[in-house]
C-alpha positions as CSV (number, residue, x, y, z in Angstrom):
1,M,-11.9,69.6,-72.6
2,T,-12.6,68.7,-69.7
3,D,-12.3,64.9,-69.2
4,L,-15.4,64.3,-66.5
5,S,-18.7,65.5,-66.2
6,I,-20.2,64.8,-63.1
7,I,-24.3,65.4,-62.1
8,I,-25.6,65.5,-59.0
9,L,-28.6,65.5,-57.8
10,N,-29.6,66.8,-54.1
11,Y,-33.3,66.9,-52.9
12,K,-33.3,67.2,-48.9
13,T,-29.8,65.1,-48.3
14,K,-27.5,68.0,-47.9
15,K,-25.6,66.2,-45.9
16,L,-25.3,63.0,-48.1
17,T,-24.5,65.2,-51.3
18,L,-21.8,67.1,-49.1
19,D,-19.9,64.0,-48.6
20,C,-20.5,63.0,-51.8
21,I,-19.0,65.5,-54.0
22,N,-15.6,65.3,-51.1
23,S,-15.7,61.7,-51.8
24,V,-15.5,62.8,-55.3
25,V,-13.1,65.1,-55.3
26,K,-10.7,63.0,-52.5
27,N,-10.5,59.8,-54.7
28,S,-10.5,61.5,-58.4
29,K,-7.0,61.3,-59.6
30,G,-5.5,62.2,-63.5
31,I,-8.6,63.6,-64.1
32,S,-9.9,66.8,-65.3
33,L,-13.6,67.7,-63.2
34,E,-16.7,69.2,-63.7
35,I,-19.2,68.9,-60.7
36,I,-22.6,70.1,-62.0
37,V,-24.9,70.0,-58.5
38,I,-28.7,70.1,-59.5
39,D,-31.4,71.1,-55.5
40,N,-34.8,70.0,-56.5
41,A,-36.2,73.6,-54.3
42,S,-35.0,71.7,-51.4
43,N,-36.3,73.1,-47.5
44,D,-33.5,71.9,-45.1
45,G,-30.7,74.6,-45.8
46,S,-29.3,72.9,-48.9
47,V,-28.6,75.5,-50.8
48,E,-26.8,77.6,-48.4
49,A,-24.0,74.3,-47.9
50,L,-24.0,73.4,-51.4
51,R,-23.2,77.8,-52.7
52,R,-20.5,78.2,-50.2
53,S,-19.0,74.1,-50.9
54,I,-19.0,74.7,-54.7
55,K,-17.9,78.8,-54.8
56,R,-14.7,76.5,-52.3
57,L,-14.1,73.8,-55.3
58,S,-14.0,76.8,-58.2
59,S,-10.5,77.4,-56.6
60,Q,-9.7,74.3,-57.0
61,V,-6.8,73.2,-60.2
62,G,-8.6,70.9,-62.3
63,I,-12.1,71.3,-61.1
64,M,-14.9,73.1,-62.4
65,A,-18.1,72.9,-60.3
66,K,-21.8,75.1,-60.6
67,L,-24.8,74.7,-59.0
68,I,-28.6,75.0,-60.3
69,V,-31.4,75.9,-58.0
70,N,-34.7,74.8,-59.0
71,K,-37.6,76.6,-57.8
72,E,-40.0,73.1,-57.7
73,N,-39.0,69.6,-57.8
74,L,-38.2,68.7,-61.0
75,G,-38.3,64.9,-60.9
76,F,-35.0,63.2,-61.7
77,A,-35.2,62.3,-65.3
78,K,-35.9,66.8,-65.5
79,A,-33.5,67.7,-62.9
80,N,-30.7,65.0,-64.6
81,N,-31.5,66.6,-67.8
82,Q,-30.6,70.4,-66.6
83,G,-27.3,69.6,-66.1
84,M,-26.8,67.0,-68.8
85,G,-27.5,70.1,-71.9
86,I,-24.8,72.6,-70.2
87,A,-21.7,69.9,-69.4
88,G,-18.7,69.8,-71.2
89,G,-16.9,66.6,-70.5
90,N,-16.0,64.1,-72.6
91,Y,-17.8,61.3,-70.8
92,I,-20.7,62.5,-67.7
93,L,-21.2,60.5,-64.9
94,L,-25.1,60.3,-63.6
95,L,-24.4,60.0,-59.7
96,N,-26.6,59.5,-56.4
97,S,-25.9,61.9,-53.4
98,D,-26.0,59.4,-51.8
99,T,-23.1,56.9,-52.5
100,L,-19.9,58.1,-51.2
101,V,-16.7,57.8,-54.6
102,H,-13.4,55.3,-53.3
103,D,-10.3,54.4,-54.4
104,N,-9.6,56.3,-58.1
105,V,-12.6,54.5,-59.4
106,L,-13.7,57.6,-61.9
107,G,-10.1,57.0,-64.0
108,E,-9.5,53.8,-63.9
109,M,-13.4,54.1,-65.5
110,L,-12.8,56.9,-67.9
111,E,-9.5,54.8,-68.9
112,W,-11.3,51.9,-69.3
113,M,-14.0,53.4,-71.5
114,R,-11.4,54.7,-73.7
115,K,-10.2,51.2,-74.4
116,H,-13.6,50.3,-75.1
117,P,-14.5,52.5,-77.6
118,K,-18.1,51.0,-78.0
119,V,-19.2,50.5,-75.1
120,G,-22.0,53.8,-74.5
121,A,-22.0,53.5,-71.4
122,A,-21.6,51.9,-68.7
123,T,-21.8,51.4,-64.3
124,C,-19.3,49.3,-61.4
125,A,-21.1,47.8,-58.4
126,L,-22.7,49.4,-55.7
127,R,-22.3,48.8,-52.5
128,N,-24.1,48.7,-49.1
129,K,-22.2,50.7,-46.8
130,D,-21.4,46.8,-44.8
131,G,-19.8,46.4,-48.5
132,S,-22.7,43.2,-49.5
133,L,-23.6,43.7,-53.2
134,Q,-26.8,45.6,-54.8
135,G,-28.6,44.8,-57.9
136,T,-28.0,47.5,-60.1
137,G,-29.6,47.4,-63.6
138,G,-30.4,44.2,-65.8
139,Y,-32.1,43.2,-68.7
140,F,-34.7,44.9,-70.4
141,P,-38.8,43.6,-69.0
142,T,-40.1,41.3,-71.8
143,L,-43.6,40.0,-71.0
144,L,-41.3,36.9,-70.0
145,R,-39.4,39.2,-67.8
146,V,-41.9,41.0,-66.7
147,F,-44.6,37.5,-65.7
148,S,-40.6,36.0,-64.0
149,W,-40.2,39.0,-62.2
150,M,-43.7,39.6,-60.8
151,F,-44.2,35.3,-60.0
152,F,-40.3,35.3,-58.2
153,L,-39.2,33.1,-61.1
154,D,-35.9,34.5,-61.6
155,D,-35.0,34.1,-57.7
156,I,-34.0,30.6,-58.2
157,P,-31.1,29.7,-60.0
158,I,-31.8,28.0,-63.1
159,L,-34.2,29.6,-64.6
160,D,-32.0,33.2,-63.8
161,K,-29.7,31.9,-66.2
162,I,-32.0,30.8,-69.1
163,I,-34.1,33.8,-68.1
164,K,-32.3,37.3,-68.4
165,P,-33.8,38.5,-65.3
166,F,-35.6,42.4,-65.3
167,H,-33.7,42.7,-62.0
168,P,-31.7,39.7,-61.4
169,M,-31.1,40.8,-57.3
170,H,-34.5,42.2,-56.7
171,G,-34.5,41.6,-53.5
172,Q,-38.5,41.2,-53.4
173,S,-38.8,37.3,-53.3
174,P,-39.5,35.9,-49.6
175,F,-37.9,32.4,-50.6
176,Y,-34.4,35.1,-52.4
177,K,-31.0,33.7,-51.2
178,G,-28.7,35.8,-52.8
179,T,-26.8,35.5,-55.8
180,K,-23.6,35.8,-57.5
181,Y,-24.8,37.3,-60.4
182,Y,-23.2,40.8,-59.5
183,L,-19.7,39.3,-59.1
184,T,-18.7,38.8,-62.7
185,R,-18.2,41.6,-65.8
186,K,-21.1,41.4,-68.2
187,E,-22.7,43.1,-70.4
188,I,-25.9,43.9,-70.3
189,D,-29.5,46.0,-71.5
190,W,-30.0,48.9,-68.8
191,I,-28.2,50.2,-65.9
192,T,-29.0,52.7,-62.6
193,G,-28.9,56.1,-62.7
194,A,-27.0,55.9,-59.1
195,F,-24.5,55.2,-61.0
196,M,-24.1,56.1,-65.2
197,L,-20.9,56.4,-66.9
198,I,-22.5,57.8,-70.3
199,R,-20.1,58.5,-72.8
200,K,-20.8,62.3,-74.5
201,K,-21.0,60.7,-78.2
202,A,-23.4,58.5,-77.4
203,L,-25.7,60.9,-75.2
204,K,-25.9,63.0,-78.5
205,D,-26.8,59.5,-80.8
206,V,-29.6,59.4,-78.9
207,G,-31.2,62.3,-76.7
208,A,-31.1,62.6,-72.8
209,F,-33.3,61.6,-70.0
210,D,-36.8,60.8,-71.5
211,E,-39.2,63.4,-69.0
212,D,-42.6,61.9,-69.8
213,Y,-40.5,59.8,-66.5
214,F,-40.6,61.3,-63.3
215,M,-38.6,58.6,-61.0
216,Y,-37.7,55.2,-62.2
217,S,-37.8,53.4,-65.3
218,E,-36.3,56.6,-66.8
219,D,-32.7,54.7,-66.5
220,T,-34.1,51.8,-69.0
221,D,-35.6,54.0,-71.6
222,L,-32.6,55.8,-71.6
223,C,-30.0,53.0,-72.0
224,Y,-33.0,51.6,-74.3
225,R,-32.4,54.0,-76.9
226,I,-28.5,54.3,-76.1
227,K,-28.3,49.9,-77.2
228,N,-30.6,51.1,-80.1
229,A,-28.4,52.9,-81.2
230,G,-25.7,50.2,-82.2
231,W,-23.9,51.5,-78.3
232,E,-22.9,48.7,-75.5
233,I,-23.7,49.3,-72.4
234,W,-21.4,47.4,-69.6
235,Y,-21.8,46.3,-65.6
236,L,-17.9,46.0,-64.5
237,P,-16.8,44.6,-60.2
238,D,-13.6,45.8,-60.6
239,W,-14.4,48.7,-59.6
240,G,-17.0,50.2,-57.1
241,I,-18.8,52.7,-54.6
242,T,-21.1,53.0,-51.7
243,H,-24.4,53.5,-51.7
244,L,-26.2,54.2,-48.9
245,G,-30.0,53.6,-50.5
246,G,-33.7,55.4,-51.2
247,A,-32.2,58.4,-48.7
248,S,-34.6,60.8,-50.3
249,S,-37.5,59.1,-50.9
250,T,-39.9,56.2,-48.9
251,S,-40.5,52.4,-48.8
252,M,-43.4,52.4,-50.9
253,Y,-43.0,55.0,-53.1
254,P,-39.6,52.8,-55.2
255,I,-42.1,50.5,-55.6
256,L,-45.3,52.0,-57.3
257,S,-43.2,54.5,-59.4
258,E,-41.5,51.2,-60.6
259,Y,-44.8,49.9,-61.7
260,E,-45.9,53.4,-63.3
261,G,-41.9,53.4,-65.6
262,V,-43.0,50.0,-66.6
263,K,-45.7,51.2,-68.0
264,L,-44.8,54.5,-69.6
265,F,-41.3,52.3,-71.1
266,Y,-44.1,49.7,-72.1
267,K,-46.1,52.9,-74.3
268,K,-43.2,53.7,-75.6
269,N,-40.9,51.3,-76.3
270,V,-43.3,47.7,-76.9
271,P,-45.9,46.6,-79.9
272,F,-49.2,47.8,-78.3
273,W,-50.7,44.7,-78.3
274,Q,-48.4,43.6,-75.1
275,F,-49.9,46.6,-73.1
276,P,-52.8,45.2,-71.8
277,V,-50.8,41.6,-71.6
278,L,-48.5,43.2,-68.7
279,R,-51.3,45.6,-66.9
280,V,-52.3,41.5,-66.0
281,F,-48.7,40.3,-64.8
282,L,-48.4,43.1,-62.6
283,K,-51.4,43.5,-60.4
284,S,-51.4,39.6,-60.7
285,G,-47.8,39.9,-59.0
286,A,-49.3,42.3,-56.8
287,L,-51.6,40.8,-55.5
288,L,-49.1,37.3,-54.9
289,R,-47.4,40.4,-52.8
290,M,-50.0,41.7,-50.9
291,F,-51.2,37.5,-50.0
292,I,-47.0,36.8,-49.4
293,L,-45.1,39.7,-48.2
294,G,-48.3,40.9,-45.7
295,I,-48.1,38.2,-43.9
296,I,-44.3,37.0,-43.4
297,K,-43.8,41.2,-43.0
298,D,-46.2,43.7,-41.8
299,G,-49.7,45.2,-42.9
300,E,-48.0,47.7,-44.5
301,V,-46.4,45.7,-47.2
302,I,-50.1,45.2,-47.7
303,K,-51.4,48.7,-48.2
304,T,-48.2,49.1,-50.4
305,Y,-49.1,46.7,-53.1
306,A,-52.9,47.2,-53.1
307,K,-51.9,50.3,-53.9
308,A,-49.5,49.0,-57.4
309,F,-52.6,46.8,-58.0
310,K,-55.1,49.8,-58.8
311,I,-52.4,51.9,-60.7
312,A,-51.3,48.6,-62.3
């Protein structure tokens, strides 16, 4: 059986996707790979370029390569499920198209997973182009954590140790000064789908992404089911990749989508009485951001959080 199936979703990111694939092939040693690329109805010449790349990869020893071309944009969850449905590897890696793999990150992380059979999913450090750390995962969004997130309390160093944050390094607060949170190895609740290494057995236990999520929070939902099935989820900064970030979405889209995603997570996984309380917190947080961030930044931020207030 193949060691690792890598699923890369492309949506109008032709060059980034090709660079990502090349970095995977160049820096994967001693493991057999299956690379599954899914194009979500791009119209930028991606399909033709990806077909050429897949054909070239298929001729290499130790690599299987497949391309799925969708006629419409199915979103993150449904498109990745297409890949997971045909993946033959012992482990599955969901990898964003705007990432670059370095050294032998994949081979070494697979070896770590083999030595830790209770781990269902793991991620590595995600770094910006300049090497600085990004937030990647955190703890499930309980009401206390959502309140802390909405009112910038999780940016306070002491409190973020008492109330384990939904986003340990969200970076929206004007008071945010950075954190050392992502410097150390730890077990956490959820990890981002930008780099999610999943044990095939864990995926069989819980199923794939919930396709009611289009994009954002589907990773939190999947990790919630993995944890509830008795598996562990780990953040491993011993290894890292470059994540260029946000290449196929606008700055407004992730914010609005996350509000929608958290609401859906509550509808599916949390006692019903908590949902109206969640909405109060989300609306209050949107208003606070309109006031504080709108003054410090620009009018576009006000428009974004005005929309967030409406959908919260």
